[in-house]
All heavy atoms as an XYZ file, in Angstrom:
788
protein
N       1.545    -90.787    210.891
C       2.036    -91.849    210.035
C       2.951    -92.790    210.805
O       3.661    -92.397    211.711
C       2.834    -91.268    208.874
C       2.057    -90.716    207.693
C       3.020    -90.124    206.690
C       1.177    -91.720    207.049
N       2.938    -94.010    210.371
C       3.808    -95.015    210.972
C       5.239    -94.804    210.463
O       5.473    -94.659    209.268
C       3.305    -96.397    210.573
C       4.022    -97.503    211.314
O       4.923    -97.201    212.117
O       3.666    -98.674    211.101
N       6.241    -94.789    211.367
C       7.631    -94.545    210.989
C       8.177    -95.593    210.024
O       9.108    -95.338    209.282
C       8.532    -94.487    212.225
C       8.401    -93.172    212.941
O       8.041    -92.173    212.326
N       8.685    -93.171    214.226
N       7.598    -96.780    210.020
C       8.079    -97.819    209.114
C       7.746    -97.512    207.661
O       8.354    -98.034    206.753
C       7.471    -99.168    209.487
C       7.961    -99.670    210.839
C       7.302   -100.951    211.187
N       5.867   -100.696    211.325
C       4.924   -101.620    211.344
N       5.248   -102.873    211.229
N       3.656   -101.310    211.482
N       6.754    -96.661    207.412
C       6.333    -96.356    206.060
C       7.089    -95.188    205.454
O       6.931    -94.898    204.282
C       4.830    -96.054    206.029
C       3.925    -97.191    206.501
C       2.481    -96.754    206.489
C       4.117    -98.424    205.642
N       7.877    -94.525    206.205
C       8.622    -93.367    205.709
C       9.944    -93.810    205.099
O      10.683    -94.580    205.680
C       8.911    -92.389    206.833
C       7.664    -91.766    207.396
C       8.032    -90.742    208.418
N       6.816    -90.288    209.070
C       6.800    -89.576    210.162
N       7.925    -89.237    210.730
N       5.676    -89.190    210.693
N      10.264    -93.276    203.899
C      11.529    -93.591    203.245
C      12.692    -92.847    203.864
O      13.742    -93.402    204.111
N      12.514    -91.569    204.134
C      13.550    -90.746    204.750
C      12.947    -90.057    205.975
O      11.733    -89.882    206.058
C      14.066    -89.697    203.762
C      14.872    -90.254    202.596
C      15.175    -89.153    201.596
C      16.174    -90.871    203.082
N      13.769    -89.652    206.904
C      13.241    -89.058    208.132
C      12.748    -87.613    207.945
O      13.260    -86.685    208.543
C      14.432    -89.119    209.082
C      15.616    -89.070    208.193
C      15.210    -89.799    206.951
N      11.774    -87.401    207.054
C      11.190    -86.085    206.819
C       9.669    -86.216    206.829
O       9.116    -87.230    206.412
C      11.636    -85.506    205.464
C      13.120    -85.295    205.367
N      13.781    -84.286    206.027
C      14.071    -85.973    204.693
C      15.061    -84.349    205.766
N      15.268    -85.370    204.963
N       8.982    -85.173    207.261
C       7.517    -85.193    207.300
C       6.897    -84.628    206.035
O       5.706    -84.375    206.002
C       7.022    -84.378    208.511
C       7.378    -85.055    209.818
O       7.474    -86.292    209.823
O       7.553    -84.344    210.810
N       7.675    -84.427    205.012
C       7.193    -83.825    203.784
C       7.732    -84.590    202.582
O       8.663    -85.388    202.710
C       7.631    -82.345    203.698
O       7.169    -81.812    202.467
C       9.124    -82.198    203.797
N       7.135    -84.369    201.433
C       7.638    -84.982    200.206
C       8.817    -84.209    199.645
O       9.514    -84.694    198.754
C       6.520    -85.052    199.157
S       5.249    -86.233    199.591
N       9.047    -82.993    200.133
C      10.182    -82.199    199.685
C      11.464    -82.803    200.250
O      11.538    -83.144    201.420
C      10.043    -80.748    200.134
C       8.833    -79.996    199.570
C       8.753    -78.613    200.205
C       8.934    -79.875    198.061
N      12.444    -82.950    199.434
C      13.702    -83.548    199.853
C      14.776    -82.467    199.931
O      14.689    -81.450    199.268
C      14.130    -84.631    198.853
C      13.131    -85.762    198.719
C      12.945    -86.526    200.012
O      13.876    -86.693    200.782
N      11.736    -86.985    200.258
N      15.816    -82.694    200.736
C      16.907    -81.721    200.805
C      17.608    -81.597    199.447
O      17.573    -82.513    198.626
C      17.850    -82.298    201.852
C      17.389    -83.666    202.137
C      16.024    -83.840    201.599
N      18.257    -80.467    199.243
C      18.949    -80.225    197.983
C      20.019    -81.287    197.750
O      20.128    -81.846    196.672
C      19.576    -78.811    197.975
C      20.401    -78.596    196.729
C      18.499    -77.760    198.108
N      20.816    -81.595    198.750
C      21.850    -82.616    198.646
C      21.447    -83.803    199.509
O      21.822    -83.908    200.665
C      23.197    -82.048    199.087
C      24.347    -82.997    198.827
O      24.104    -84.106    198.303
O      25.488    -82.627    199.143
N      20.668    -84.695    198.920
C      20.120    -85.817    199.696
C      21.228    -86.759    200.167
O      21.125    -87.356    201.227
C      19.049    -86.565    198.879
C      18.248    -87.483    199.796
C      19.655    -87.320    197.723
C      16.991    -88.011    199.182
N      22.310    -86.881    199.388
C      23.425    -87.726    199.794
C      24.088    -87.219    201.062
O      24.373    -87.987    201.977
N      24.325    -85.922    201.144
C      24.946    -85.350    202.335
C      24.006    -85.451    203.527
O      24.442    -85.686    204.645
C      25.348    -83.897    202.093
C      26.136    -83.292    203.242
C      27.429    -84.045    203.506
O      28.174    -84.345    202.593
N      27.686    -84.365    204.761
N      22.717    -85.278    203.277
C      21.736    -85.408    204.360
C      21.778    -86.814    204.949
O      21.726    -86.999    206.162
C      20.336    -85.090    203.832
O      19.383    -85.304    204.838
N      21.881    -87.813    204.101
C      21.967    -89.198    204.567
C      23.244    -89.407    205.368
O      23.230    -90.027    206.421
C      21.916    -90.168    203.382
C      22.022    -91.604    203.811
C      20.919    -92.274    204.318
C      23.235    -92.276    203.747
C      21.018    -93.584    204.735
C      23.347    -93.580    204.163
C      22.228    -94.234    204.662
O      22.331    -95.534    205.089
N      24.371    -88.869    204.859
C      25.634    -89.018    205.575
C      25.597    -88.360    206.946
O      26.179    -88.856    207.899
C      26.779    -88.436    204.746
C      27.165    -89.215    203.492
C      28.210    -88.449    202.705
C      27.665    -90.587    203.852
N      24.903    -87.224    207.046
C      24.801    -86.532    208.328
C      24.065    -87.367    209.371
O      24.375    -87.316    210.552
C      24.087    -85.190    208.154
C      24.916    -84.192    207.359
O      26.144    -84.407    207.237
O      24.330    -83.216    206.852
N      23.087    -88.156    208.926
C      22.291    -88.952    209.854
C      22.857    -90.350    210.084
O      22.632    -90.945    211.125
C      20.856    -89.082    209.342
C      20.090    -87.807    209.404
N      20.017    -86.955    208.326
C      19.401    -87.224    210.400
C      19.301    -85.905    208.663
N      18.912    -86.034    209.922
N      23.567    -90.887    209.126
C      24.016    -92.282    209.201
C      25.506    -92.423    208.933
O      25.931    -93.372    208.283
C      23.238    -93.120    208.194
S      21.462    -93.021    208.384
N      26.322    -91.518    209.416
C      27.745    -91.541    209.083
C      28.477    -92.750    209.651
O      29.506    -93.152    209.137
C      28.430    -90.251    209.508
C      28.353    -90.002    211.004
O      27.554    -90.676    211.676
O      29.094    -89.142    211.491
N      27.975    -93.383    210.699
C      28.659    -94.544    211.249
C      28.480    -95.793    210.383
O      29.185    -96.774    210.545
C      28.197    -94.836    212.684
C      26.763    -95.337    212.798
C      25.721    -94.233    212.802
O      26.080    -93.044    212.835
O      24.535    -94.568    212.764
N      27.551    -95.751    209.430
C      27.307    -96.894    208.548
C      28.070    -96.805    207.236
O      28.034    -97.734    206.436
C      25.804    -97.004    208.238
C      24.881    -97.168    209.449
C      23.434    -97.150    209.010
C      25.207    -98.444    210.186
N      28.772    -95.705    207.000
C      29.471    -95.504    205.732
C      30.803    -96.242    205.767
O      31.576    -96.133    206.705
C      29.705    -94.004    205.457
C      30.520    -93.811    204.201
C      28.377    -93.294    205.349
N      31.063    -97.036    204.704
C      32.303    -97.792    204.599
C      33.161    -97.211    203.481
O      32.646    -96.772    202.465
C      32.002    -99.252    204.274
C      31.139    -99.998    205.284
C      30.803   -101.377    204.766
C      31.840   -100.086    206.623
N      34.446    -97.256    203.648
C      35.369    -96.818    202.607
C      35.620    -97.996    201.667
O      36.162    -99.014    202.078
C      36.678    -96.342    203.223
S      37.880    -95.865    201.980
N      35.213    -97.860    200.409
C      35.396    -98.947    199.450
C      36.467    -98.616    198.413
O      36.663    -99.358    197.477
C      34.075    -99.298    198.735
C      33.080    -99.864    199.714
C      33.498    -98.088    198.033
N      37.138    -97.510    198.570
C      38.188    -97.116    197.631
C      39.450    -96.739    198.400
O      39.853    -95.592    198.430
C      37.710    -95.951    196.780
N      40.118    -97.732    199.027
C      41.306    -97.388    199.818
C      42.469    -96.901    198.976
O      43.367    -96.264    199.484
C      41.655    -98.702    200.519
C      41.056    -99.751    199.662
C      39.815    -99.144    199.054
N      42.452    -97.172    197.662
C      43.540    -96.724    196.800
C      43.249    -95.418    196.096
O      43.953    -95.039    195.169
N      42.217    -94.716    196.541
C      41.833    -93.467    195.874
C      42.983    -92.472    195.915
O      43.621    -92.262    196.932
C      40.608    -92.879    196.560
C      40.027    -91.704    195.843
C      38.723    -91.245    196.473
O      38.217    -91.904    197.376
O      38.250    -90.200    196.044
N      43.263    -91.869    194.777
C      44.339    -90.885    194.695
C      45.678    -91.494    194.314
O      46.628    -90.777    194.039
N      45.777    -92.823    194.290
C      47.019    -93.490    193.899
C      46.995    -93.821    192.415
O      45.945    -93.822    191.787
C      47.218    -94.768    194.704
C      47.424    -94.488    196.170
O      47.931    -93.441    196.530
N      47.033    -95.418    197.011
N      48.143    -94.145    191.868
C      48.219    -94.539    190.463
C      47.858    -96.021    190.345
O      48.320    -96.831    191.148
C      49.630    -94.304    189.934
C      49.983    -92.825    189.818
C      51.403    -92.642    189.379
C      51.526    -93.020    187.928
N      52.857    -92.720    187.381
N      47.059    -96.378    189.334
C      46.726    -97.796    189.150
C      47.964    -98.618    188.797
O      48.877    -98.137    188.134
C      45.740    -97.798    187.984
C      45.470    -96.392    187.642
C      46.411    -95.520    188.360
N      47.959    -99.864    189.230
C      49.079   -100.751    188.971
C      48.701   -101.726    187.860
O      47.579   -102.218    187.812
C      49.423   -101.541    190.241
C      50.596   -102.473    190.072
S      50.912   -103.480    191.524
C      51.539   -102.253    192.637
N      49.619   -102.016    186.987
C      49.395   -102.967    185.909
C      49.198   -104.365    186.473
O      49.813   -104.743    187.478
C      50.593   -102.972    184.956
O      50.495   -104.052    184.063
N      48.344   -105.138    185.819
C      48.108   -106.516    186.251
C      49.388   -107.352    186.130
O      49.569   -108.338    186.822
C      46.945   -107.151    185.452
C      47.340   -107.375    184.006
C      46.496   -108.453    186.071
N      50.312   -106.941    185.273
C      51.557   -107.667    185.106
C      52.562   -107.383    186.223
O      53.538   -108.093    186.369
C      52.190   -107.345    183.750
C      51.316   -107.740    182.600
C      50.786   -106.795    181.755
C      50.995   -109.070    182.381
C      49.973   -107.156    180.703
C      50.180   -109.443    181.336
C      49.670   -108.489    180.490
N      52.346   -106.350    186.999
C      53.274   -106.007    188.079
C      52.732   -106.400    189.448
O      53.481   -106.507    190.405
C      53.553   -104.513    188.069
C      54.162   -104.056    186.770
C      54.521   -102.640    186.854
N      55.975   -102.622    186.681
C      56.717   -101.577    186.828
N      56.184   -100.448    187.181
N      58.002   -101.642    186.631
N      51.437   -106.592    189.558
C      50.802   -106.905    190.837
C      51.024   -108.380    191.176
O      50.514   -109.268    190.497
C      49.310   -106.590    190.755
C      48.618   -106.677    192.091
O      49.320   -106.694    193.119
O      47.381   -106.719    192.103
N      51.775   -108.644    192.217
C      52.076   -110.020    192.618
C      50.834   -110.653    193.255
O      50.325   -110.167    194.257
C      53.260   -110.067    193.613
C      54.473   -109.346    193.051
C      53.588   -111.496    194.004
C      55.054   -109.968    191.807
N      50.338   -111.720    192.656
C      49.193   -112.449    193.209
C      47.846   -111.811    192.965
O      46.825   -112.349    193.388
N      47.795   -110.684    192.287
C      46.518   -110.001    192.070
C      45.563   -110.781    191.198
O      44.359   -110.816    191.437
N      46.095   -111.432    190.188
C      45.249   -112.217    189.286
C      44.586   -113.362    190.049
O      43.389   -113.623    189.897
C      46.094   -112.766    188.142
C      45.304   -113.554    187.130
C      46.184   -114.151    186.055
O      47.418   -114.228    186.235
O      45.623   -114.538    185.032
N      45.331   -114.039    190.895
C      44.774   -115.150    191.673
C      43.727   -114.655    192.675
O      42.728   -115.337    192.920
C      45.893   -115.887    192.405
N      43.922   -113.478    193.233
C      42.937   -112.936    194.173
C      41.670   -112.489    193.458
O      40.574   -112.578    194.016
C      43.538   -111.769    194.960
C      44.551   -112.212    195.981
S      45.101   -110.880    197.050
C      46.297   -110.059    196.005
N      41.780   -112.018    192.226
C      40.616   -111.576    191.463
C      39.788   -112.740    190.949
O      38.581   -112.606    190.736
C      41.042   -110.723    190.279
S      41.656   -109.107    190.740
N      40.412   -113.876    190.733
C      39.730   -115.042    190.171
C      39.967   -116.270    191.047
O      40.672   -117.204    190.660
C      40.226   -115.300    188.741
C      39.978   -114.164    187.804
C      40.979   -113.250    187.510
C      38.731   -113.978    187.233
C      40.745   -112.195    186.653
C      38.485   -112.923    186.381
C      39.497   -112.031    186.092
N      39.362   -116.316    192.233
C      39.612   -117.437    193.148
C      39.075   -118.776    192.627
O      39.575   -119.822    193.012
C      38.901   -117.017    194.429
C      37.879   -116.036    194.001
C      38.458   -115.339    192.813
N      38.082   -118.759    191.747
C      37.567   -120.016    191.198
C      38.605   -120.639    190.267
O      38.818   -121.848    190.274
C      36.230   -119.776    190.453
C      35.772   -121.023    189.729
C      35.173   -119.299    191.421
N      39.269   -119.810    189.477
C      40.279   -120.310    188.556
C      41.590   -120.659    189.258
O      42.337   -121.504    188.791
C      40.566   -119.280    187.451
C      39.498   -119.188    186.412
C      38.280   -118.417    186.883
O      38.274   -117.841    187.949
N      37.244   -118.427    186.084
N      41.871   -119.981    190.349
C      43.112   -120.219    191.100
C      42.751   -120.613    192.536
O      42.949   -119.830    193.474
C      43.977   -118.951    191.113
C      44.397   -118.476    189.758
C      43.660   -117.517    189.086
C      45.524   -118.995    189.149
C      44.047   -117.065    187.838
C      45.930   -118.549    187.903
C      45.184   -117.591    187.242
N      42.210   -121.811    192.752
C      41.743   -122.184    194.103
C      42.849   -122.226    195.152
O      42.598   -122.001    196.331
C      41.103   -123.558    193.912
C      41.618   -124.065    192.616
C      41.983   -122.877    191.790
N      44.086   -122.490    194.744
C      45.187   -122.520    195.707
C      45.916   -121.183    195.786
O      46.819   -121.021    196.590
C      46.208   -123.613    195.322
O      46.755   -123.297    194.035
C      45.561   -124.984    195.297
N      45.536   -120.232    194.917
C      46.199   -118.935    194.900
C      47.526   -118.950    194.168
O      48.286   -117.988    194.229
N      47.833   -120.038    193.489
C      49.101   -120.168    192.772
C      48.852   -120.354    191.284
O      47.781   -120.764    190.867
C      49.880   -121.370    193.309
C      50.231   -121.240    194.763
C      50.851   -122.504    195.327
O      50.771   -123.561    194.654
O      51.399   -122.444    196.419
N      49.873   -120.074    190.482
C      49.803   -120.297    189.048
C      49.455   -119.072    188.234
O      49.201   -119.180    187.042
N      49.449   -117.892    188.867
C      49.143   -116.679    188.113
C      50.376   -116.214    187.341
O      51.450   -116.798    187.438
C      48.635   -115.576    189.043
O      49.616   -115.223    189.973
N      50.210   -115.177    186.561
C      51.261   -114.712    185.662
C      52.563   -114.389    186.395
O      53.654   -114.699    185.904
C      50.783   -113.485    184.875
C      51.819   -112.937    183.950
C      52.147   -113.603    182.782
C      52.471   -111.761    184.241
C      53.118   -113.107    181.922
C      53.436   -111.256    183.392
C      53.757   -111.931    182.227
N      52.497   -113.777    187.554
C      53.700   -113.318    188.252
C      54.341   -114.358    189.161
O      55.317   -114.055    189.827
C      53.386   -112.066    189.069
C      53.175   -110.876    188.180
O      53.851   -110.724    187.175
N      52.225   -110.032    188.524
N      53.796   -115.559    189.209
C      54.418   -116.595    190.037
C      55.766   -117.013    189.442
O      55.989   -116.912    188.233
C      53.503   -117.812    190.149
C      52.368   -117.575    191.128
O      52.334   -116.497    191.744
O      51.527   -118.470    191.270
N      56.635   -117.502    190.311
C      57.981   -117.917    189.870
C      57.883   -119.136    188.948
O      57.156   -120.084    189.223
C      58.852   -118.248    191.078
C      60.188   -118.781    190.692
N      61.164   -117.980    190.138
C      60.703   -120.021    190.737
C      62.226   -118.710    189.883
N      61.972   -119.956    190.253
N      58.628   -119.089    187.840
C      58.705   -120.197    186.890
C      60.170   -120.452    186.550
O      60.978   -119.529    186.499
C      57.956   -119.855    185.603
C      56.479   -119.833    185.759
C      55.808   -119.533    184.416
N      54.385   -119.681    184.525
C      53.588   -118.844    185.162
N      54.091   -117.784    185.742
N      52.300   -119.061    185.232
N      60.489   -121.699    186.282
C      61.859   -122.037    185.861
C      62.136   -121.505    184.470
O      63.258   -121.107    184.161
C      62.070   -123.546    185.904
C      62.034   -124.065    187.329
O      62.348   -123.339    188.259
N      61.630   -125.303    187.498
N      61.126   -121.511    183.600
C      61.263   -120.998    182.241
C      60.359   -119.772    182.113
O      59.163   -119.846    182.401
C      60.849   -122.064    181.202
C      61.750   -123.286    181.337
C      60.919   -121.500    179.794
C      61.315   -124.459    180.491
N      60.953   -118.671    181.689
C      60.192   -117.427    181.534
C      59.271   -117.501    180.328
O      59.657   -118.040    179.286
C      61.153   -116.266    181.333
C      60.984   -115.192    182.366
C      61.956   -114.099    182.124
N      61.160   -112.900    181.901
C      61.643   -111.717    181.712
N      62.933   -111.526    181.659
N      60.862   -110.696    181.556
N      58.041   -116.994    180.470
C      57.111   -116.967    179.344
C      56.601   -115.546    179.149
O      56.559   -114.754    180.087
C      55.924   -117.939    179.546
C      55.136   -117.590    180.806
C      56.397   -119.370    179.576
C      53.874   -118.392    180.979
N      56.208   -115.243    177.935
C      55.686   -113.906    177.627
C      54.212   -113.836    178.026
O      53.554   -114.870    178.194
C      55.834   -113.625    176.138
O      54.934   -114.430    175.402
N      53.669   -112.626    178.172
C      52.231   -112.511    178.464
C      51.374   -113.195    177.398
O      50.378   -113.833    177.721
C      51.991   -111.007    178.484
C      53.302   -110.409    178.835
C      54.321   -111.321    178.214
N      51.773   -113.099    176.152
C      51.022   -113.739    175.076
C      50.999   -115.261    175.256
O      49.942   -115.894    175.130
C      51.643   -113.375    173.733
O      50.995   -114.062    172.695
N      52.128   -115.857    175.555
C      52.187   -117.303    175.781
C      51.350   -117.706    176.992
O      50.671   -118.731    176.978
C      53.637   -117.747    175.999
C      54.510   -117.634    174.792
C      55.973   -117.881    175.142
O      56.455   -117.401    176.177
N      56.673   -118.606    174.277
N      51.415   -116.899    178.038
C      50.677   -117.205    179.263
C      49.168   -117.226    179.002
O      48.476   -118.177    179.359
C      51.013   -116.165    180.347
C      50.162   -116.296    181.579
C      50.417   -117.288    182.507
C      49.098   -115.431    181.816
C      49.638   -117.420    183.639
C      48.317   -115.558    182.936
C      48.588   -116.549    183.848
O      47.803   -116.682    184.962
N      48.658   -116.162    178.363
C      47.208   -116.084    178.157
C      46.716   -117.080    177.120
O      45.607   -117.583    177.222
C      46.793   -114.651    177.826
C      46.884   -113.748    179.023
C      47.830   -112.748    179.088
C      46.039   -113.928    180.102
C      47.932   -111.932    180.199
C      46.123   -113.119    181.224
C      47.071   -112.123    181.273
N      47.523   -117.398    176.128
C      47.141   -118.457    175.188
C      47.019   -119.790    175.916
O      46.079   -120.554    175.696
C      48.165   -118.568    174.062
C      48.022   -117.514    173.005
C      49.079   -117.708    171.919
C      49.062   -116.564    170.947
N      50.144   -116.686    169.950
N      47.966   -120.070    176.780
C      47.918   -121.321    177.551
C      46.683   -121.363    178.447
O      46.038   -122.409    178.587
C      49.189   -121.465    178.384
N      46.339   -120.235    179.046
C      45.156   -120.186    179.910
C      43.866   -120.413    179.116
O      43.010   -121.182    179.503
C      45.067   -118.839    180.637
C      46.090   -118.669    181.711
C      45.763   -119.589    182.852
N      46.754   -119.468    183.898
C      47.316   -120.508    184.489
N      46.997   -121.720    184.146
N      48.195   -120.343    185.430
N      43.727   -119.719    178.012
C      42.472   -119.778    177.258
C      42.302   -121.068    176.476
O      41.183   -121.487    176.203
C      42.369   -118.570    176.324
C      42.278   -117.225    177.044
C      42.246   -116.096    176.032
C      41.060   -117.168    177.941
N      43.414   -121.726    176.108
C      43.316   -122.956    175.325
C      43.668   -124.195    176.141
O      43.946   -125.251    175.576
C      44.216   -122.865    174.091
C      43.795   -121.769    173.153
C      44.649   -120.712    172.879
C      42.553   -121.782    172.568
C      44.262   -119.694    172.015
C      42.151   -120.772    171.703
C      43.012   -119.721    171.432
N      43.621   -124.095    177.466
C      43.960   -125.245    178.298
C      42.886   -126.332    178.182
O      41.757   -126.084    177.764
C      44.132   -124.820    179.759
O      42.902   -124.356    180.269
N      43.235   -127.543    178.563
C      42.347   -128.693    178.396
C      41.091   -128.604    179.261
O      40.011   -129.016    178.831
C      43.105   -129.978    178.728
N      41.189   -128.061    180.482
C      40.007   -128.047    181.352
C      39.002   -126.943    180.993
O      37.841   -127.029    181.328
C      40.393   -127.979    182.826
C      41.067   -126.687    183.228
O      41.211   -125.781    182.392
O      41.447   -126.570    184.405
N      39.419   -125.893    180.316
C      38.501   -124.869    179.817
C      37.923   -123.910    180.837
O      37.074   -123.089    180.510
N      38.354   -123.963    182.089
C      37.752   -123.070    183.105
C      38.036   -121.601    182.837
O      37.227   -120.740    183.145
C      38.190   -123.455    184.507
C      39.663   -123.337    184.738
C      40.071   -123.791    186.111
N      41.485   -124.118    186.062
C      42.184   -124.391    187.113
N      41.629   -124.418    188.287
N      43.460   -124.674    186.991
N      39.183   -121.286    182.261
C      39.503   -119.898    181.944
C      38.715   -119.424    180.723
O      38.226   -118.304    180.687
C      41.002   -119.718    181.712
C      41.819   -119.936    182.941
C      42.387   -121.178    183.195
C      42.014   -118.923    183.846
C      43.148   -121.383    184.338
C      42.766   -119.114    184.991
C      43.325   -120.364    185.236
N      38.597   -120.271    179.709
C      37.892   -119.903    178.478
C      36.390   -119.742    178.715
O      35.742   -118.924    178.068
C      38.140   -120.952    177.405
N      35.822   -120.499    179.641
C      34.376   -120.409    179.926
C      33.999   -119.171    180.726
O      32.855   -118.745    180.701
C      33.910   -121.657    180.683
C      33.747   -122.873    179.815
C      33.027   -123.976    180.570
N      33.702   -124.356    181.801
C      34.604   -125.319    181.900
N      34.962   -126.000    180.841
N      35.164   -125.617    183.058
N      34.941   -118.605    181.454
C      34.648   -117.455    182.316
C      34.826   -116.154    181.522
O      35.939   -115.722    181.258
C      35.573   -117.459    183.524
C      35.232   -116.387    184.522
O      34.264   -115.628    184.303
O      35.934   -116.296    185.538
N      33.702   -115.530    181.160
C      33.773   -114.307    180.357
C      34.433   -113.162    181.111
O      35.039   -112.288    180.489
C      32.378   -113.882    179.870
O      31.526   -113.732    180.995
C      31.808   -114.903    178.911
N      34.338   -113.127    182.415
C      34.994   -112.043    183.160
C      36.515   -112.195    183.119
O      37.238   -111.207    183.184
C      34.502   -111.995    184.606
O      34.856   -113.167    185.293
N      37.013   -113.411    182.990
C      38.454   -113.607    182.869
C      38.944   -113.200    181.485
O      40.011   -112.623    181.342
C      38.844   -115.062    183.142
C      40.335   -115.281    183.123
C      41.118   -114.955    184.227
C      40.971   -115.781    182.004
C      42.478   -115.119    184.203
C      42.348   -115.952    181.976
C      43.097   -115.618    183.086
O      44.454   -115.772    183.057
N      38.162   -113.475    180.465
C      38.566   -113.152    179.103
C      38.689   -111.641    178.917
O      39.603   -111.158    178.275
C      37.567   -113.732    178.077
C      37.623   -115.255    178.137
C      37.890   -113.260    176.676
C      36.549   -115.935    177.330
N      37.769   -110.881    179.493
C      37.776   -109.443    179.290
C      38.389   -108.745    180.464
O      38.569   -107.616    180.531
C      36.364   -108.923    179.042
C      35.781   -109.507    177.776
C      34.838   -110.511    177.831
C      36.203   -109.059    176.548
C      34.310   -111.040    176.665
C      35.678   -109.582    175.385
C      34.719   -110.581    175.454
C-alpha cells in the first residue's frame, strides 16, 4: 500500500486501545500546550485588566475603553454594559459573542 493512503502508521484496521497516547508517542514534538492556566483559579472579567479588550479586538481596536480602564467618574458594571449595548454605533449590540 501507498503510505499516503494510510490514516495511522499501522498495517491493520485494528487500532491501539489508547489511540490518543499512541499518537502522542509518535508525534510528541507537534503537541502544543493550549491551557497554560490549567490548575489555577479562574479570574473574574471584572478583575482582569485589559482582558475584555484582548477578547474583543474588533470592538476595542486600540485596546482601550474596557471596563477596567481608568475613568474620572466611576461607573457600575450595569451602567457600563448598558452603555455598550445601547451605544450609537451598535458594534457591541450586533456582536452576539459580546452579548453572551
